[in-house]
C-alpha positions in Angstrom: 34.5 -27.4 -25.3 33.8 -23.9 -26.3 31.3 -22.5 -28.9 31.2 -19.3 -30.7 27.6 -18.2 -30.0 25.5 -14.5 -30.5 26.3 -12.9 -27.7 23.9 -9.6 -28.8 22.8 -7.5 -31.8 21.7 -4.2 -32.7 19.3 -4.7 -35.5 17.9 -2.7 -38.5 20.5 0.2 -37.6 21.0 2.8 -40.2 24.2 3.9 -41.6 24.4 7.8 -40.7 27.8 8.1 -42.7 31.0 6.6 -43.9 34.4 7.7 -43.5 37.1 5.9 -46.1 39.9 7.8 -44.6 39.6 6.9 -41.1 41.7 3.9 -40.0 39.2 1.5 -39.6 36.1 0.4 -37.2 32.5 0.9 -36.8 31.2 4.0 -34.7 28.3 3.3 -32.7 26.2 5.5 -30.3 27.1 4.8 -26.7 23.7 4.2 -25.9 23.5 1.6 -28.2 26.8 -0.1 -27.4 25.4 0.0 -23.6 22.1 -1.5 -24.5 23.7 -4.3 -26.6 26.6 -5.0 -24.4 29.2 -4.2 -26.8 32.6 -2.9 -25.6 35.1 -0.1 -27.1 37.3 -1.9 -29.5 35.2 -5.4 -29.5 35.1 -7.2 -32.9 31.7 -7.4 -34.2 30.3 -8.8 -37.8 28.1 -6.3 -39.8 25.5 -7.5 -42.4 24.6 -4.9 -44.8 20.8 -5.5 -45.6 20.6 -3.7 -49.1 24.0 -5.2 -50.8 24.2 -8.5 -48.9 27.9 -7.7 -47.7 29.4 -8.9 -44.5 32.5 -7.7 -43.0 34.2 -7.7 -39.5 35.9 -4.7 -37.8 35.7 -3.3 -34.3 33.7 -1.0 -32.6 34.9 2.9 -31.6 32.6 4.6 -29.2 30.3 7.4 -30.6 28.3 10.5 -28.9 25.7 9.1 -26.6 22.2 9.5 -27.5 23.4 10.8 -31.2 22.2 7.9 -33.2 25.7 7.7 -34.7 26.6 4.4 -36.9 29.2 5.4 -39.1 31.2 2.7 -41.0 35.2 4.0 -41.4 38.0 2.5 -43.2 37.9 0.2 -46.3 34.5 -0.9 -44.7 33.4 2.2 -46.2 32.9 0.9 -49.5 30.5 -2.1 -48.4 28.2 0.5 -47.1 26.6 4.1 -47.9 24.7 6.3 -45.4 20.8 5.1 -45.3 21.6 1.6 -45.3 20.2 -0.7 -43.0 22.4 -3.3 -41.0 23.0 -5.6 -38.3 25.9 -5.5 -36.0 26.5 -8.7 -34.0 28.8 -9.7 -31.3 29.8 -12.7 -30.5 31.0 -14.9 -27.1 32.8 -18.1 -26.8 30.7 -19.9 -24.1 31.0 -23.9 -23.0 28.2 -26.1 -23.3 26.6 -25.2 -19.6 26.9 -21.7 -20.3 25.3 -21.8 -23.5 22.1 -23.7 -21.9 21.4 -20.5 -19.9 22.6 -18.0 -22.6 20.0 -15.6 -24.5 21.5 -13.1 -26.4 20.5 -9.0 -26.1 18.5 -7.8 -29.2 18.6 -4.3 -29.8 15.8 -3.1 -32.2 16.0 0.6 -33.4 14.0 3.3 -35.4 15.0 4.7 -38.5 16.9 7.2 -36.5 18.5 4.6 -34.3 16.5 5.2 -31.4 16.2 1.9 -29.3 12.3 0.7 -29.8 12.5 -2.9 -28.4 15.2 -4.5 -26.2 14.8 -8.4 -25.7 16.5 -11.3 -24.8 16.3 -14.3 -27.2 14.7 -13.8 -30.4 13.5 -10.9 -32.3 
């Protein structure tokens, strides 16, 4: 049996901008993508801590070390600049793999710079 589990997340990121006219996605700083093990075009779940909105979209690569976290397309209506969000990626694992699995947790500061990286709990 395969189960969907948390693969990794960027916790407490700040939205740096929104672009309603873009065709869709979330643009994430390449350095954060690497730390969280996110791939271009990977589906992610985004949770907005200000308003409780949750939406899924896909990742687009932003300039490395820029701190960019931009919400694009229709999802731009669900967030605004300065909102704190959690970006979560998931994986399908079998029961044996789950026993050895620990999600990557990337915590960031107000400028979306990594302050803590861990496996497992925050």
